[in-house]
MARTORRO-214782 format. One record per residue (C-alpha): x, z, y. Coordinates in steps of 0.25 Angstrom, whole numbers, padded with zeros to 4 digits, always signed. Each point is the difference from the previous one (the first is absolute). Example, Ala and Ser with C-alpha at 12.3 -4.5 7.8 and 13.67 -1.06 7.14 Angstrom:
2
+0049+0031-0018+0006-0002+0014
! end
This chain:
517
+0000+0000+0000+0011+0004+0010+0007-0013-0003-0012-0008+0002-0002+0007+0013+0014-0002+0004-0001-0016-0003-0013+0000+0008+0006+0006+0012+0012-0009-0001-0009-0011+0000-0008+0003+0012+0013+0003+0008+0006-0014-0006-0013-0007+0006+0002+0007+0013+0015-0003+0001-0003-0015-0004-0010-0001+0011+0009+0007+0010+0012-0007-0004-0006-0014-0001-0006+0002+0014+0014+0005+0005+0007-0012-0007-0009-0010+0006+0001+0007+0014+0016-0001-0001-0002-0015-0004-0009-0003+0012+0009+0009+0009+0012-0007-0004-0006-0014+0004-0005+0006+0013+0013+0008+0005+0011-0007-0009+0012+0005-0007+0005+0005+0012-0012+0009+0003+0000+0004-0014+0015+0004+0001-0003+0008+0013-0011+0007-0007+0009+0004-0012+0010+0004+0009-0008+0011+0006-0008+0003-0012+0011+0009-0006+0000+0009+0012-0014+0003-0001+0002+0003-0015+0011+0009+0004-0009+0009+0009-0012-0001-0009+0009+0005-0013+0000+0014+0004-0015+0001-0001-0005-0010-0009+0010-0001-0012+0000+0014-0006-0012+0008+0007-0010-0010-0006+0005+0001-0014+0001+0015+0001-0015+0001+0005-0004-0008-0011+0007+0008-0011-0006+0013+0006-0014-0005+0003+0000-0005-0015+0004+0014-0005-0010+0008+0008-0011-0011-0004+0003+0003-0015-0004+0014+0003-0013-0004+0008+0007+0006+0013-0006-0009+0010+0002+0009+0012+0015+0002-0004+0001-0016+0000-0005-0001+0014+0009+0012+0004+0011-0009-0005-0004-0011+0008-0002+0008+0013+0014+0006-0001+0006-0014-0003-0007-0007+0011+0005+0011+0010+0014-0002-0005+0000-0015+0000-0007+0000+0014+0011+0009+0006+0012-0007-0006-0006-0015+0004-0003+0004+0014+0015+0005+0001+0005-0013-0007-0008-0008+0011+0007+0007+0011+0013-0002-0006-0003-0015-0002-0005-0001+0014+0013+0006+0006+0010-0008-0010-0006-0014+0000+0009-0005+0012+0012+0005-0008-0006-0006-0014-0002-0014+0006+0013-0001+0008+0010+0007-0009-0006+0000-0014-0008-0013-0001+0008-0007+0010-0013-0007+0005-0005+0004+0015-0013-0008-0002-0006+0009-0011+0000+0013+0010-0014-0003+0003-0003-0001-0015+0006+0013-0003-0010+0007+0010-0012-0006-0007+0005+0006-0012-0003+0014+0005-0015+0001-0002+0001-0004-0015+0009+0012-0003-0011+0010+0001-0011-0009-0005+0007-0005-0012+0005+0015-0004-0014+0007+0001-0006-0012-0007+0010+0000-0012-0001+0016-0002-0017-0002+0000+0001-0012-0010+0009+0009-0009-0010+0011+0000-0010-0010-0006+0010-0005-0010+0002+0015-0004-0016+0000-0002+0001-0012-0008-0009-0006+0010+0007-0014-0001-0011-0008+0007+0000+0008+0013+0015-0001+0002-0001-0015-0005-0011-0004+0010+0008+0006+0011+0011-0009-0003-0009-0012+0000-0005+0004+0014+0013+0002+0005+0004-0014-0004-0012-0007+0004+0000+0007+0014+0015-0003+0002-0001-0014-0005-0012-0004+0009+0006+0007+0012+0013-0008-0001-0005-0014-0003-0012+0001+0009+0010+0004+0012+0010-0010-0004-0011-0011-0002-0005+0002+0014+0014+0001+0006+0005-0013-0008+0010-0006+0003+0009+0012+0000+0015+0004+0000+0006+0007-0012+0002+0012+0009-0014+0002+0004-0005-0003-0015+0009+0011-0005-0005+0009+0010-0015-0002-0003+0004+0001-0015+0006+0014+0003-0012+0005+0008-0009-0004-0012+0007+0010-0008-0006+0012+0008-0014-0007+0001-0002-0002-0015+0006+0014-0003-0010+0006+0009-0012-0007-0006+0004+0004-0014+0002+0015+0005-0014+0001+0006-0006-0004-0014+0008+0011-0007-0004+0010+0010-0015-0004-0002+0002+0000-0015+0006+0014+0001-0011+0006+0008-0011-0007-0010+0008+0007-0012+0000+0012+0007-0015+0001+0001-0002-0003-0015+0010+0011-0004-0006+0011+0008-0009+0005-0011+0010+0000-0011+0013+0004+0006+0008+0011-0007+0008+0009+0009+0014+0002-0004+0008+0003+0012+0014-0005+0000+0010+0005+0011+0004-0009+0010+0015+0004-0002-0001-0004-0014-0006-0014+0003+0011-0002+0010+0011+0004-0010-0006-0008-0011-0002-0013+0010+0015+0001+0004+0006+0003-0015-0007-0013-0004+0001-0009+0012+0014+0004+0005+0008-0008-0011-0010-0012+0001+0001+0000+0015+0016+0000+0000+0000-0010-0010-0010-0009+0008+0008+0003+0013+0013-0005-0007-0007-0013-0005-0006-0002+0014+0014+0002+0006+0006-0010-0010-0011-0010+0003+0003+0002+0015+0015-0002-0004-0004-0013-0007-0009-0004+0011+0012+0001+0010+0011-0004-0010-0006-0013-0006-0001-0008+0013+0013+0004+0005+0007-0002-0013-0007-0014+0000+0006-0002+0014+0014+0003-0006-0003-0010-0011-0001-0011+0011-0015+0000+0004-0005+0001+0015-0008+0013+0003-0013-0008+0001+0003-0007-0014+0003+0014-0006-0013+0006+0005-0008-0012-0005+0007+0002-0015-0002+0015+0001-0015-0003+0003-0001-0010-0011+0006+0010-0011-0007+0013+0005-0013-0004+0006-0003-0013-0009+0007+0000-0013+0001+0015-0003-0015+0003+0001-0001-0008-0013+0009+0009-0007-0008+0012+0003-0013-0007-0004+0000+0007-0014-0001+0013+0009-0015-0003+0001-0001+0005-0015+0012+0009-0001-0005+0008+0013-0013+0002-0007+0006+0006-0012+0010+0009+0008-0012+0005+0010-0009+0003-0012+0011+0006-0009+0006+0011+0010-0013+0008+0000-0003-0003-0015+0014+0006-0004-0001+0011+0009-0013+0004-0006+0005-0002-0013+0012+0009+0002-0009+0011+0006-0007+0000-0014+0013-0003-0008-0005-0013-0006+0014-0006-0004-0006-0010-0009-0009-0005+0010+0011-0001+0011+0008-0009-0010-0012-0009-0004-0003-0002+0015+0015-0003+0003+0001-0009-0012-0012-0008+0005+0004-0001+0014+0014-0006-0004-0006-0010-0010-0011-0005+0011+0012-0002+0009+0007-0009-0010-0012-0008-0003-0002-0003+0015+0014-0001+0005+0006-0009-0011-0009-0013+0003+0001+0002+0015+0015+0000-0002+0000-0012-0008-0009-0007+0011+0009+0003+0011+0013-0005-0008-0006-0012-0005-0009-0005+0012+0005+0007+0012+0003-0013+0008-0014-0004-0002-0005+0013+0004+0008-0001+0013-0005-0013+0003-0014+0003-0004-0002+0013+0008+0010-0002+0012+0003-0014+0000+0013+0004-0001+0010-0004-0011+0011+0010+0005-0009+0012-0003-0002-0005-0014+0015-0001-0002+0001+0015+0005-0012+0004-0009+0007-0006-0012+0013+0009+0003-0009+0012+0001-0008-0003-0012+0008+0007-0009-0002+0013+0006-0015+0000-0001-0001+0007-0014+0010+0010+0003-0005+0004+0013-0014+0001-0006+0005+0009-0011+0008+0009+0010-0013+0001+0008-0008+0005-0012+0011+0009-0006+0003+0006+0014-0015+0003+0002+0000+0007-0014+0012+0009+0003-0007+0005+0013-0013+0003-0008+0010+0008-0011+0006+0007+0012+0013-0007-0001+0000-0005+0014+0015+0005+0002+0005-0009-0011-0009-0012+0004+0006+0002+0014+0014+0000-0005-0002-0013-0008-0006-0007+0012+0011+0004+0009+0011-0004-0009-0006-0014-0002-0003-0002+0015+0015+0004+0003+0005-0010-0010-0009-0010+0006+0005+0003+0014+0014-0001-0004-0001-0013-0007-0008-0006+0012+0011+0004+0009+0011-0007-0007-0007-0013-0005-0009-0004+0011+0011-0003+0010+0007-0008-0011-0003-0015+0003+0000-0001-0015-0012+0008-0002-0006+0002+0014-0014+0005-0003+0001-0001-0015+0009+0011+0001-0012+0009+0004-0008-0006-0012+0011+0005-0009+0000+0013+0006-0015+0001-0001+0000-0003-0015+0011+0009-0003-0008+0011+0007-0012-0002-0007+0007+0000-0014+0007+0013+0003-0012+0007+0005-0009-0004-0011+0011+0004-0010+0002+0013+0006-0015+0003+0000-0001-0004-0015+0011+0009-0003-0006+0013+0007-0014-0003-0006+0006-0001-0014+0006+0014+0003-0013+0006+0003-0011-0006-0008-0002-0008-0013-0002-0015+0004-0008-0006-0011+0002-0015+0004-0003-0011-0010+0011-0011+0003-0008-0011-0007-0012+0002+0007+0005+0004+0014+0012-0009+0001+0002-0011-0010-0015-0005-0001-0001-0001+0015+0013-0007+0001-0004-0011-0010-0014-0001+0006+0007-0002+0014+0008-0011-0006-0013-0007-0005-0006+0003+0014+0011-0007+0007-0001-0012-0009-0015-0001+0003+0004+0001+0016+0009-0012-0003-0011-0008-0007-0010+0003+0011+0010-0005+0011+0003-0013-0009-0015-0003+0000-0002+0003+0015+0011-0009+0004-0004-0011-0011-0015+0000+0006+0005+0001+0014-0008+0014+0002+0011+0007+0007-0007+0010+0010-0001+0015+0002-0012+0001-0009+0005-0006-0012+0013+0006+0001-0006+0014+0001-0010-0004-0011+0013-0003-0009+0006+0013+0002-0013+0008-0002-0003-0007-0013+0014+0002-0005-0001+0015+0003-0013+0001-0008+0007-0008-0012+0010+0012+0001-0010+0010-0001-0007-0007-0011+0013-0001-0007+0001+0016+0001-0013+0002-0004+0001-0008-0014+0013+0006-0002-0006+0013+0002+0011+0005+0011-0012+0002+0010-0009+0011-0004-0014-0008+0003-0009+0009-0008+0004+0012+0008-0002-0006+0014-0014-0005-0005-0003+0013-0005+0005+0006+0013-0009-0010+0009-0012+0003-0009+0002+0015+0001+0000+0000+0015-0011-0009+0001-0009+0010-0006+0006+0012+0008
! end
């Protein structure tokens, strides 16, 4: 029963993530065409600055809130759950306001001396409203994850995405034609607008839930100091790891364009390459996160609850299931990127260079997806310190390789691709080592790896046949190309079902069960 509930929760989050990521992906495509590679490059230059300031409030605290709320909900202590939320929001709001002031005071220095680009100073000022809004929104959403009310958190993400996209595209459309600088400014402002709408929905949902729970609330007081202590014990290592990750990302943001210039490119060429890689090609690599994010978000409160009830066998079962699903999803996506990256670059962006960059990045897809899932499991197990160390080791190696190879005219931007792949493999391997040290992973190699690989080869063959007939009958257009990919993915799923690698009966039972609930 718990297994079915876990899969069902993951299915809901996967659906939400798919909608959100699909909208975000389409938005980035349209945005890239409206503001150009330079505009995307400018946006990617300042994005890590926002991530740096948000890390202190959105990295560790939301995960801690989810875990603590899940434990209290297992005891039916609704008032305790609400107190955890209130204390977390007070802490988050205070920290975020302090960070907003720091960004306001240091923005001129950051633009002039760190990013070496004076035109982004105004962009940095307009990042300030996003810090408290995003911080409060993340903690409130984490509260609902702890309650296992995935639909509330998911719908807030959809509302946030829709509001942001509509605001940015409508303003850009009414102002068209526009400069890359102005387009970037509107895209940044859209972050705050979207998050504000999502936050309003969360507050409305909280008040509705509060009214429903008034009659059934059980009073078990939790001392405020205990909540604060628990929050910091859980969140501190995660926050430090994320902070280091963002610092390394900022280092890459600064380092890659500069090292490309040393390799022989002009400043504008370097920013365009950076924009193509980070803003256009890399979103493909994170596409499996649509599914792995759902697994990670769902498994953290589940493992937290199972630990409190000492259900070790269920933890091992949930962990093995998560890893298997990650393999089933990431393997075919890796194959598609490896074999058809050029076609995807032309199809999505009408830019062959993006396709070439995607081809070089494609081999990281599987390892990065597995790292994402395994790292989330470790957080659920309370091994956030070891997960953070693994992440830091991988990112440090990535930065070192990037520094030495990108400036080399023989490697250029491909030096970053080597660094990224190396980092992904190392982090994934270290996570699996730690997992094996703590729990028994029951992974069927035949069903989880070998069958998906064989099915992926057959899928690629069918894609090739599809393109042959598309060209033969002169049917080359976006609809036939998309149909070819979709049909081939269904062939992959069909092969998994007939080979009994995909548990179709279990999924059908879950769907039928929840229809009758």
